[in-house]
C-alpha positions in Angstrom: -48.4 -17.3 2.8 -47.5 -17.5 -1.5 -49.7 -14.6 -2.5 -46.7 -12.7 0.0 -44.7 -13.2 -3.7 -46.8 -11.4 -5.2 -46.8 -8.4 -3.0 -43.0 -7.8 -2.8 -43.5 -7.2 -6.6 -47.0 -5.7 -6.5 -46.2 -3.2 -4.0 -43.3 -1.6 -4.8 -44.7 -0.9 -8.0 -47.5 0.8 -7.1 -45.7 2.9 -4.7 -43.2 3.6 -6.9 -45.7 4.8 -9.6 -47.1 6.8 -7.0 -43.7 8.6 -5.4 -42.5 9.5 -9.1 -46.1 11.9 -9.4 -45.5 13.0 -5.9 -41.6 13.5 -6.6 -42.6 16.2 -9.5 -43.8 18.5 -6.2 -42.2 17.5 -3.1 -38.9 15.5 -3.0 -38.9 14.7 0.4 -42.0 12.8 0.1 -40.6 10.8 -2.7 -37.8 9.8 -0.9 -39.8 9.0 2.5 -42.0 7.0 0.3 -39.1 4.9 -1.8 -37.4 4.4 1.7 -40.3 3.2 3.3 -41.3 1.0 0.6 -37.9 -1.0 0.4 -37.9 -1.1 4.1 -41.7 -2.7 4.4 -40.3 -5.2 0.9 -37.0 -6.1 3.5 -39.2 -6.4 6.7 -42.0 -9.1 4.1 -39.1 -10.9 3.1 -37.5 -11.3 6.6 -41.3 -12.4 7.8 -41.0 -15.0 5.2 -37.8 -16.7 6.1 -39.6 -18.8 8.5 -41.5 -20.5 5.8 -38.6 -21.2 3.5 -36.6 -22.0 5.7 -37.7 -26.0 5.5 -40.1 -25.9 2.4 -40.7 -23.6 -1.1 -43.2 -20.7 -1.7 -44.6 -20.9 -5.2 -47.5 -18.3 -6.3 -48.9 -18.7 -10.4 -51.2 -16.4 -11.9 -51.9 -17.9 -15.0 -52.7 -15.9 -18.7 -49.5 -13.3 -17.7 -46.8 -13.1 -20.3 -48.3 -15.1 -22.2 -47.2 -18.7 -20.6 -48.7 -17.5 -17.1 -46.3 -15.9 -14.3 -45.1 -18.6 -11.7 -43.1 -17.2 -9.2 -40.9 -19.5 -6.7 -38.5 -18.9 -3.4 -36.6 -21.6 -1.9 -33.5 -21.2 0.8 -31.3 -21.0 -2.9 -33.4 -18.0 -3.7 -34.1 -16.7 -0.9 -30.2 -14.9 -0.2 -30.8 -13.2 -3.4 -34.0 -12.0 -2.4 -32.5 -10.8 1.0 -29.7 -9.4 0.1 -31.2 -7.3 -2.5 -33.9 -6.0 -0.1 -31.0 -4.8 2.0 -28.3 -3.4 -0.1 -32.0 -1.5 -1.9 -33.0 -0.3 1.4 -29.8 1.3 2.4 -28.7 2.7 -0.8 -32.3 4.0 -1.0 -31.3 6.3 2.5 -27.9 7.0 0.9 -29.2 8.4 -2.5 -31.4 10.3 -1.0 -28.4 12.4 0.5 -25.8 11.7 -2.4 -28.2 13.0 -5.2 -29.0 16.6 -2.9 -27.3 18.8 -5.9 -28.4 16.6 -9.2 -30.6 17.2 -11.8 -32.8 14.9 -12.8 -33.4 13.0 -9.1 -36.9 12.2 -9.9 -36.2 10.3 -12.8 -33.3 9.1 -11.1 -35.8 7.6 -8.4 -38.0 6.2 -10.7 -35.8 3.9 -12.9 -33.9 2.9 -9.7 -36.8 1.9 -8.1 -38.0 -0.3 -11.5 -34.6 -1.7 -11.6 -35.3 -2.8 -8.1 -38.6 -4.5 -8.8 -37.5 -6.4 -11.7 -34.2 -7.6 -9.7 -36.5 -8.9 -7.6 -38.6 -10.6 -9.8 -35.6 -12.5 -11.7 -34.7 -13.8 -8.7 -38.2 -15.5 -7.5 -39.3 -17.1 -11.5 -39.7 -20.3 -11.9 -40.7 -19.8 -15.5 -37.3 -19.0 -18.0 -39.8 -16.7 -20.1 -40.5 -14.6 -17.1 -37.1 -15.1 -15.5 -35.9 -13.1 -19.1 -38.7 -10.8 -19.0 -37.4 -9.5 -15.9 -34.1 -9.6 -17.2 -34.6 -7.0 -20.0 -37.1 -4.7 -17.7 -33.4 -4.6 -15.5 -31.3 -4.3 -18.4 -33.1 -1.2 -20.0 -34.4 0.7 -16.8 -30.7 0.6 -15.3 -29.6 1.9 -18.7 -31.2 5.6 -17.5 -28.7 5.0 -14.0 -25.6 4.9 -15.7 -26.5 7.7 -18.6 -27.8 10.0 -15.7 -25.0 12.9 -15.7 -25.1 13.1 -19.3 -21.7 13.7 -20.2 -19.7 12.2 -22.4 -18.4 9.8 -20.0 -21.5 8.9 -19.1 -22.8 8.3 -22.8 -20.1 6.3 -23.8 -20.4 4.1 -20.6 -24.2 3.7 -21.5 -23.6 3.1 -24.9 -20.8 0.1 -24.4 -23.7 -0.9 -21.4 -26.7 -1.1 -24.1 -24.8 -2.9 -26.4 -23.5 -5.6 -24.5 -26.9 -5.7 -22.6 -29.1 -6.2 -25.8 -26.8 -8.6 -27.7 -26.8 -10.6 -24.4 -30.6 -10.2 -24.6 -31.4 -11.6 -28.0 -28.3 -14.5 -27.5 -30.3 -15.2 -24.5 -33.5 -15.3 -25.9 -32.3 -17.5 -28.7 -31.2 -20.2 -26.6 -34.5 -19.6 -24.4 -36.0 -20.4 -28.0 -33.7 -23.4 -29.2 -34.3 -25.0 -25.6 -37.9 -24.9 -25.9 -38.4 -26.3 -29.4 -36.4 -29.6 -28.1 -37.8 -29.6 -24.3 -40.9 -28.4 -24.5 -40.5 -27.3 -21.4 -40.0 -23.8 -19.4 -40.3 -24.3 -16.0 -36.6 -24.4 -14.2 -37.5 -27.3 -11.8 -39.0 -29.5 -15.0 -35.7 -28.3 -17.2 -33.3 -30.5 -15.6 -35.1 -33.3 -16.3 -34.9 -33.2 -19.6 -32.1 -30.8 -20.8 -29.0 -32.9 -20.0 -30.9 -35.7 -22.1 -31.1 -34.5 -25.2 -28.0 -34.9 -26.8 -24.9 -32.7 -28.0 -27.0 -29.7 -28.7 -27.6 -29.0 -24.7 -23.8 -27.3 -24.9 -25.1 -25.3 -27.6 -28.3 -24.0 -25.6 -26.2 -23.8 -22.5 -23.2 -21.8 -24.0 -26.2 -19.3 -25.3 -27.4 -19.2 -21.5 -24.2 -18.7 -20.0 -23.3 -16.3 -22.6 -26.2 -14.0 -22.2 -26.2 -14.0 -18.2 -22.2 -13.9 -18.4 -22.4 -10.6 -19.8 -24.5 -9.4 -16.9 -22.0 -11.0 -14.7 -19.4 -9.3 -16.2 -17.5 -12.7 -17.1 -13.7 -12.5 -19.0 -13.8 -11.5 -21.7 -17.8 -10.2 -21.8 -17.0 -7.5 -19.3 -15.9 -4.7 -21.1 -19.2 -2.4 -19.9 -18.4 -3.1 -16.3 -15.2 -0.7 -15.9 -17.1 1.8 -18.1 -20.2 1.8 -16.3 -18.9 2.2 -12.7 -17.2 5.2 -12.9 -19.2 7.3 -15.3 -22.9 6.1 -13.1 -23.7 8.4 -10.1 -22.2 6.4 -6.6 -25.4 4.8 -5.5 -26.1 3.5 -8.7 -22.7 2.3 -9.0 -23.0 -0.1 -5.8 -26.2 -1.9 -6.7 -24.2 -2.6 -10.2 -21.3 -4.1 -8.2 -23.2 -5.3 -5.2 -26.5 -6.3 -6.4 -26.9 -6.4 -10.7 -23.9 -8.8 -11.6 -25.5 -11.1 -9.2 -28.2 -11.4 -11.4 -25.6 -12.9 -13.8 -24.2 -14.8 -11.3 -27.8 -16.3 -10.4 -28.6 -17.0 -14.5 -25.4 -19.1 -14.5 -26.2 -21.0 -11.8 -28.9 -22.1 -13.2 -27.6 -23.1 -15.9 -24.4 -25.0 -14.6 -26.4 -26.1 -11.7 -29.9 -26.9 -11.9 -30.7 -27.0 -16.0 -27.7 -28.9 -16.9 -27.2 -30.5 -13.7 -23.8 -30.3 -12.7 -22.4 -30.6 -16.4 -18.4 -31.3 -16.0 -17.8 -29.6 -18.9 -19.4 -27.0 -18.1 -18.4 -27.0 -14.4 -14.8 -27.3 -15.9 -15.0 -23.9 -18.0 -16.4 -22.3 -14.8 -13.0 -23.1 -13.1 -11.1 -21.9 -15.7 -13.1 -18.7 -16.0 -12.3 -18.1 -12.5 -9.1 -18.1 -12.5 -9.0 -16.0 -15.8 -11.4 -13.4 -13.9 -9.7 -13.2 -10.5 -6.5 -12.3 -11.9 -7.5 -9.7 -15.0 -9.9 -7.9 -13.0 -7.1 -8.1 -10.0 -4.3 -7.3 -12.4 -6.4 -4.6 -14.0 -7.2 -3.0 -10.9 -3.2 -2.2 -10.0 -3.2 0.7 -13.0 -5.9 3.0 -12.4 -6.1 6.3 -11.4 -9.7 6.6 -11.2 -11.1 5.3 -7.4 -14.1 3.5 -8.9 -12.2 2.1 -11.8 -10.4 0.2 -9.4 -13.4 -1.2 -7.6 -14.9 -1.9 -10.6 -11.9 -4.3 -12.0 -12.5 -5.7 -8.1 -15.6 -6.7 -8.5 -14.4 -8.8 -11.9 -11.9 -10.5 -9.4 -14.1 -11.2 -6.8 -16.4 -12.4 -8.9 -13.9 -14.8 -10.2 -14.2 -16.3 -6.9 -18.1 -16.8 -7.4 -17.8 -18.4 -10.7 -14.5 -20.6 -9.3 -17.1 -21.9 -6.5 -20.1 -22.4 -8.9 -17.4 -24.5 -11.2 -16.4 -26.6 -8.1 -19.8 -27.3 -7.2 -20.5 -29.0 -9.9 -17.5 -31.4 -10.2 -18.0 -31.9 -6.8 -21.3 -33.3 -7.6 -23.1 -33.9 -4.2 -20.2 -34.2 -2.1 -19.5 -29.8 -3.2 -20.7 -29.3 0.1 -17.7 -26.8 0.7 -18.1 -25.5 -2.2 -22.0 -24.7 -2.3 -21.3 -23.0 1.4 -18.5 -20.6 0.1 -20.2 -19.5 -3.2 -23.1 -18.9 -1.7 -21.5 -17.1 1.5 -19.6 -15.1 -1.0 -22.4 -14.0 -2.8 -23.7 -12.7 0.0 -20.1 -11.3 2.0 -19.8 -9.6 -1.3 -22.5 -7.4 -1.8 -21.9 -6.3 1.8 -18.5 -5.1 2.0 -18.7 -4.0 -2.0 -21.6 -1.5 -1.7 -20.1 -0.4 1.3 -16.6 0.5 -0.3 -18.5 2.4 -2.8 -20.8 4.1 -0.6 -17.3 5.6 1.2 -15.7 6.4 -2.6 -19.4 8.4 -2.8 -19.0 10.4 0.3 -15.4 11.6 -0.8 -16.5 12.8 -4.5 -19.9 14.2 -2.9 -17.4 16.6 -0.8 -14.6 17.1 -3.3 -16.2 16.0 -7.1 -13.0 14.5 -7.6 -12.3 10.7 -8.3 -8.8 10.9 -9.3 -6.5 9.0 -6.3 -3.5 11.7 -6.8 -5.9 14.8 -6.1 -7.5 12.9 -3.1 -4.4 11.5 -1.5 -4.4 12.2 2.4 -8.4 13.3 2.5 -9.5 11.1 4.9 -6.4 11.1 7.7 -8.3 12.8 9.3 -11.9 11.5 9.0 -12.3 9.0 11.4 -15.4 7.3 10.8 -15.0 7.4 7.5 -11.6 6.1 8.0 -12.7 3.6 10.0 -15.8 1.9 7.8 -13.6 2.3 4.6 -10.4 0.2 6.9 -13.4 -2.6 8.0 -14.6 -3.4 4.2 -10.9 -3.2 3.2 -10.4 -5.8 5.5 -13.3 -8.2 4.5 -12.0 -7.9 0.9 -8.9 -9.0 1.3 -9.8 -11.8 3.7 -8.4 -10.7 7.0 -9.1 -13.1 9.7 -12.1 -11.5 11.6 -14.1 -10.3 8.9 -17.1 -12.0 6.9 -14.3 -12.3 3.9 -12.3 -14.6 5.6 -14.8 -16.8 5.7 -16.1 -17.6 2.4 -12.7 -17.0 1.0 -11.4 -19.8 3.3 -14.2 -22.1 2.4 -13.8 -22.0 -1.2 -10.1 -22.5 -0.5 -10.7 -25.7 1.2 -13.1 -26.9 -1.4 -10.4 -26.0 -4.1 -8.2 -28.4 -1.8 -10.6 -31.1 -1.2 -11.7 -31.2 -5.0 -7.2 -31.3 -5.9 -6.6 -34.2 -3.3 -6.8 -36.9 -5.9 -4.3 -35.0 -8.3 -0.6 -35.0 -8.9 1.3 -33.0 -6.6 2.5 -30.3 -9.6 -1.1 -29.8 -10.3 -2.3 -29.3 -6.2 1.0 -27.1 -5.9 0.0 -25.1 -9.2 -3.3 -24.4 -8.2 -2.5 -23.7 -5.0 -0.1 -20.7 -5.9 -2.3 -19.4 -8.6 -5.1 -19.2 -5.7 -2.8 -17.5 -3.5 -1.4 -15.5 -5.9 -4.6 -14.2 -7.3 -5.8 -13.6 -3.7 -2.7 -11.2 -2.9 -3.1 -9.3 -5.4 -6.7 -7.6 -4.3 -4.3 -6.6 -1.5 -2.0 -4.7 -3.2 -4.3 -2.7 -5.0 -6.8 -1.9 -2.2 -3.4 -0.8 -0.2 -3.0 1.6 -3.0 -6.4 2.3 -2.6 -6.4 2.7 1.2 -2.6 4.3 1.9 -3.1 7.2 -0.8 -6.6 8.2 0.2 -6.4 7.5 4.4 -2.6 7.5 5.8 -0.8 9.6 3.2 -0.6 13.4 4.4 -1.6 16.1 2.7 -1.9 19.6 4.4 -4.5 20.6 1.9 -7.1 18.2 3.7 -6.2 19.4 7.8 -9.6 19.6 9.7 -11.5 20.8 6.1 -14.4 19.4 4.8 -15.4 17.3 7.6 -18.6 19.3 8.0 -19.8 18.6 4.8 -19.7 14.9 5.7 -23.6 14.0 6.0 -24.1 11.8 8.8 -27.2 10.6 6.7 -24.7 9.3 4.3 -22.6 7.5 6.6 -25.3 5.3 8.4 -25.7 2.9 5.8 -21.7 2.7 5.9 -21.7 1.8 9.7 -24.8 -0.5 9.4 -22.8 -2.6 6.7 -19.6 -2.6 8.8 -21.9 -4.1 12.0 -22.7 -6.6 9.8 -19.6 -7.3 8.5 -17.9 -7.4 11.8 -20.6 -9.5 13.2 -20.8 -12.1 10.7 -16.6 -12.4 11.1 -17.3 -13.1 14.8 -20.1 -15.5 14.4 -18.9 -17.9 11.7 -21.1 -20.4 11.5 -24.5 -18.6 11.1 -24.9 -18.9 7.6 -24.8 -22.3 7.7 -27.1 -22.3 10.6 -29.7 -20.4 8.8 -29.5 -21.9 5.5 -28.7 -25.8 6.1 -31.5 -26.3 3.6 -29.4 -25.2 0.7 -27.5 -28.9 1.0 -30.9 -30.2 -0.2 -31.3 -27.9 -2.9 -28.2 -28.6 -4.4 -28.7 -32.7 -3.9 -25.6 -32.4 -1.4 -25.0 -35.5 0.6 -25.4 -34.9 3.9 -23.0 -37.5 5.2 -20.2 -35.2 3.4 -21.4 -32.7 5.8 -18.4 -31.7 8.7 -17.2 -28.6 10.4 -15.1 -26.1 9.2 -12.3 -24.5 12.2 -12.4 -21.2 10.3 -9.6 -19.7 13.0 -7.6 -23.1 13.0 -3.8 -21.8 13.0 -3.6 -23.1 9.7 -6.5 -21.5 7.9 -5.6 -18.5 9.7 -1.9 -18.5 8.5 -2.6 -19.2 4.6 -4.6 -16.1 5.1 -1.6 -13.7 7.3 0.7 -15.8 4.0 -1.7 -14.3 1.3 -2.0 -10.6 2.7 2.1 -10.5 3.2 2.6 -11.3 -0.2 0.1 -8.8 -1.3 1.9 -6.3 1.1 5.3 -7.4 -0.8 3.4 -6.6 -4.4 2.3 -3.1 -3.1 6.0 -2.6 -1.7 8.4 -4.0 -4.7 5.6 -3.5 -7.6 3.1 -0.8 -7.2 5.3 1.5 -5.1 8.1 1.5 -7.7 6.9 0.9 -11.3 3.5 3.0 -11.2 4.3 5.9 -9.5 6.4 9.3 -11.0 6.7 12.3 -9.4 4.9 15.3 -10.3 4.5 18.8 -8.5 7.0 17.7 -5.5 4.5 14.6 -5.3 4.7 10.9 -6.2 1.9 10.4 -8.7 0.5 7.7 -9.9 0.1 6.8 -13.6 -1.9 4.3 -15.4 0.2 1.7 -17.5 -2.9 0.0 -19.4 -3.3 3.1 -21.6 -0.9 1.9 -23.6 -2.1 -1.8 -23.8 -4.5 -3.7 -25.6 -8.0 -2.8 -25.4 -10.6 -5.5 -25.8 -13.3 -3.3 -26.6 -11.0 -1.1 -29.6 -8.9 -3.6 -30.3 -11.2 -6.7 -30.5 -14.5 -6.4 -30.6 -14.6 -3.4 -32.7 -12.3 -4.6 -35.7 -14.3 -7.7 -35.8 -17.7 -6.3 -35.4 -16.8 -3.7 -38.7 -15.2 -7.4 -40.7 -18.6 -8.7 -39.8 -20.6 -5.7 -41.2 -18.7 -5.4 -44.5 -19.0 -9.5 -44.7 -22.5 -9.1 -43.6 -23.1 -6.0 -45.8 -21.7 -8.2 -48.9 -23.4 -11.2 -48.4 -27.1 -9.7 -47.8 -26.7 -7.1 -50.7 -26.0 -10.8 -52.8 -29.7 -12.0 -51.3 -31.3 -8.5 -51.8 -30.0 -8.6 -55.6 -30.7 -12.1 -55.9 -34.8 -11.3 -54.8 -35.1 -8.3 -56.8 -33.7 -10.5 -59.7 -36.2 -13.1 -58.7 -39.4 -10.4 -59.1 -38.5 -9.1 -62.1 -38.5 -12.1 -63.6 -41.7 -13.0 -62.3 -43.0 -9.9 -63.6 -41.7 -10.8 -66.8 -42.9 -14.2 -67.0 -46.4 -12.7 -66.5 -46.0 -10.2 -69.2 -44.7 -12.7 -71.6 -48.1 -15.0 -71.3 -50.2 -11.8 -71.6 -48.5 -11.5 -74.6 -47.1 -7.8 -73.9 -43.9 -6.8 -73.5 -42.4 -3.8 -71.6 -39.2 -2.0 -72.5 -38.2 0.1 -70.1 -35.4 3.1 -69.9 -34.2 5.2 -67.0 -36.8 7.1 -65.7 -35.7 11.3 -66.2 -37.8 11.5 -62.8 -35.8 9.4 -60.9 -35.5 11.7 -57.7 -38.9 10.6 -57.0 -38.6 8.5 -54.0 -41.4 6.4 -54.4 -42.1 2.6 -54.2 -44.9 3.7 -56.8 -43.2 4.8 -60.5 -44.5 7.7 -62.7 -44.1 7.3 -66.3 -44.9 9.7 -69.1 -45.8 8.2 -72.3 -44.6 9.1 -75.7 -45.1 7.3 -79.3 -42.8 7.4 -82.9 -45.1 9.0 -85.4 -47.0 12.5 -84.6 -49.5 13.9 -86.8 -51.5 16.8 -85.0 -55.3 16.7 -83.7 -57.6 18.8 -82.0 -56.8 19.6 -78.1 -58.7 17.3 -76.0 -58.7 17.4 -72.1 -56.3 15.3 -70.4 -58.6 12.8 -68.9 -59.9 12.3 -72.1 -56.5 11.0 -73.5 -56.2 9.2 -70.5 -59.7 7.2 -71.1 -58.0 6.6 -74.4 -54.9 4.8 -73.4 -56.9 3.1 -70.9 -59.4 1.8 -73.3 -57.1 0.7 -75.7 -55.1 -1.3 -73.1 -58.7 -3.2 -72.1 -58.6 -4.8 -75.8 -55.9 -7.4 -76.4 -54.2 -8.2 -79.3 -55.7 -4.9 -80.5 -53.4 -2.6 -82.8 -53.3 1.3 -81.4 -53.1 3.9 -83.7 -50.1 5.5 -82.8 -50.3 8.5 -84.9 -53.8 9.3 -83.7 -52.7 9.3 -79.8 -49.3 10.8 -80.8 -51.2 14.2 -82.3 -53.1 14.0 -79.2 -50.4 14.4 -77.0 -48.7 17.3 -79.4 -52.2 19.1 -79.1 -52.1 18.9 -75.1 -48.6 20.2 -74.8 -49.6 23.1 -76.5 -52.4 23.9 -73.9 -50.7 22.4 -70.5 -49.0 24.2 -67.9 -45.6 25.6 -68.5 -44.0 23.4 -65.9 -46.0 20.0 -67.0 -45.2 21.5 -70.3 -41.3 21.2 -69.9 -41.1 18.2 -68.2 -42.9 16.4 -71.2 -40.5 18.2 -73.5 -37.3 16.9 -71.2 -39.1 13.1 -71.7 -39.8 13.5 -75.6 -35.8 14.4 -75.7 -34.8 11.9 -73.3 -35.7 9.0 -75.2 -38.9 6.5 -74.9 -40.1 5.7 -71.8 -42.2 2.4 -72.2 -42.6 0.8 -76.0 -45.8 -1.1 -76.5 -45.8 -3.7 -79.0 -47.9 -6.4 -80.1 -45.9 -9.6 -80.5 -45.9 -12.8 -78.8 -43.7 -14.3 -76.4 -41.6 -16.8 -79.0 -41.0 -14.0 -81.5 -39.2 -11.9 -79.8 -36.1 -10.1 -81.5 -32.4 -10.9 -80.1 -31.5 -7.9 -81.2 -34.2 -5.6 -79.1 -32.3 -5.8 -75.6 -35.1 -5.7 -72.3 -33.4 -4.0 -69.5 -34.9 -3.6 -65.9 -35.8 -0.7 -64.0 -32.0 -0.9 -61.8 -31.9 2.2 -60.8 -34.8 2.8 -59.4 -34.4 -0.4 -57.6 -31.2 0.3 -56.6 -32.7 3.2 -54.6 -35.4 0.6 -52.8 -32.2 -1.7 -52.1 -30.1 0.5 -50.2 -33.2 2.1 -48.2 -34.1 -2.2 -47.6 -30.3 -2.5 -46.4 -30.4 0.1 -43.9 -33.5 -1.9 -42.0 -31.9 -5.4 -42.8 -27.9 -4.9 -41.2 -29.5 -3.2 -38.1 -29.8 -7.2 -37.2 -26.4 -8.3 -38.7 -25.3 -9.5 -35.7 -27.8 -11.7 -34.4 -28.4 -13.3 -38.2 -24.7 -14.1 -37.9 -25.1 -15.7 -35.0 -28.0 -17.3 -35.8 -26.4 -18.7 -38.7 -23.5 -20.0 -36.5 -26.0 -21.6 -33.9 -28.3 -23.8 -37.1 -24.6 -24.8 -38.4 -24.1 -26.2 -34.9 -27.9 -27.5 -34.9 -27.2 -29.5 -38.0 -24.0 -30.8 -37.0 -24.8 -32.5 -33.9 -28.5 -33.7 -35.9 -26.2 -35.6 -38.3 
């Protein structure tokens, strides 16, 4: 059964290649092939569950990717693979309806499937080089999905996404290189035995890895691509970006903190801090946008904060982190389901209206019952209302946090409890704004209109997701029952495992308190402060347009400054290299007892690394005209005779006679050369008798042109160079 690991990669690779060419002739058959591909893969992955329930699947192909293709699947990885295969299946169905009126549909479906294959490859890669390779394929293949509309917004979002993805990939690769140089190990299951024991340099390595993965996970302040990419991309792409692709970053962060660094205390504490930062930053920013997809993008940042918080608690609680493991993995699964469903609901609205502005869509779903109910189920799940899946995973993370803080002083416990409750309340506030505007407000424009345009096949994936949300909500122990083996993988002391009463009065009261506080925030802050009257309606407005932008006010100025500094430094290096080259050439010349004295070349427009020189000597005497090649042979013969006194008069006369019979254009060039001065003056003298009065210059003007061309290549990697310098300095410091 180990070969099934290779099957779930090769099968969609083959069918995707076929569907691409089929799609050029028949789009219906292409859609059927892609949907069946994801369905078959999903069923195969379901079948694999019985083999990973108590064990691990391993498969290796040697001589692939240089280090071999090493695949592994256990219950930890299986959760990511299962949710990826399921989400891709339902979104594939949804895409076939959503993109009906779009252009470049064949291109979209091809890269959609390539992203699917590479995402699966990330989750089952045991070799860190394999993981990095799939990670980069995923980054590049998802780029065409983001810019699919090819408008200004899409290209701007794609540029930001690609800049962050490439920078993250190079930083990640740097961390892998340093890690391998210290450990000589590439397999994840072996690295945790070595990496935590190599000294302080492990923090440099782990920081590079976390930054590389954290960009994809949307960890603040590395999140800037996320609120741009979600609104710009087609809704199916936004759904997988939010539901799955950010999980690849989460997967990498978990591998680094929990497995590679063996639950290091300082990294785990950092994850807790960044978890709270994400919860609040994403939640607060989600209150303001009028673009409903941007609201969901910031919501993703906030929900990722709970997962990051859970990862930190897993590390801090070590082998007693039962609740943290359970809650974090559960929320990874739940978030993918309800967030994808919310995006699909927004996509249906956009399919009909081609509008994402909440002020133009208010009241749209008031009389659309299926859309209204399914969206409400997703709304209840994400705010953590009892009876829905989101409530279960958030309760577990909350219990884990409370358990860790048990031995801390009361002020600390109370402060952290308030922060957690307030962060969850903000979630309720921004989703109330969204739901009430779209489905509760009254708008005569949408009375019974557009109902016939709602595609039932587009609603089908939402209905399936709604059923899963409710089913998990009323069966709270189902996740633990199927994935109990997680505790062995995370080295949990099974004696610490205990049953949680999810629907106890205390837990439900905590949930209702959080939701009630969110309603108060909505009524007392959102409605009075974020709306203004316009054309007889209270429209929302975005206050954050005047706020500081991390990208515009921090990243861009910093990168510009770094570019200027690196330009200055690299030009110094370029100049130094050119001077060294000139010094070497002069040294060789002096060793041969011949000095070259050069002047600015009148033919400086010749853009070449090989310089053309015209020769002229002082005294002129007329001689008979000879052919040019004989003249060159004579000069070459003179060069080959060392310490020979050259007859300058004879050579000058030959040049004069040649000028009289040469073509007119060449003649004018020679005359211009004579007027501009000497180009090369050859003297016979020794190295020790150089006259001080003679100034020897370099071919600076021509070298300057070459230097700036060299800089255009050099500066393209300035950012990586600076990061490498910082890392090397850190290595020197840690090794002293």
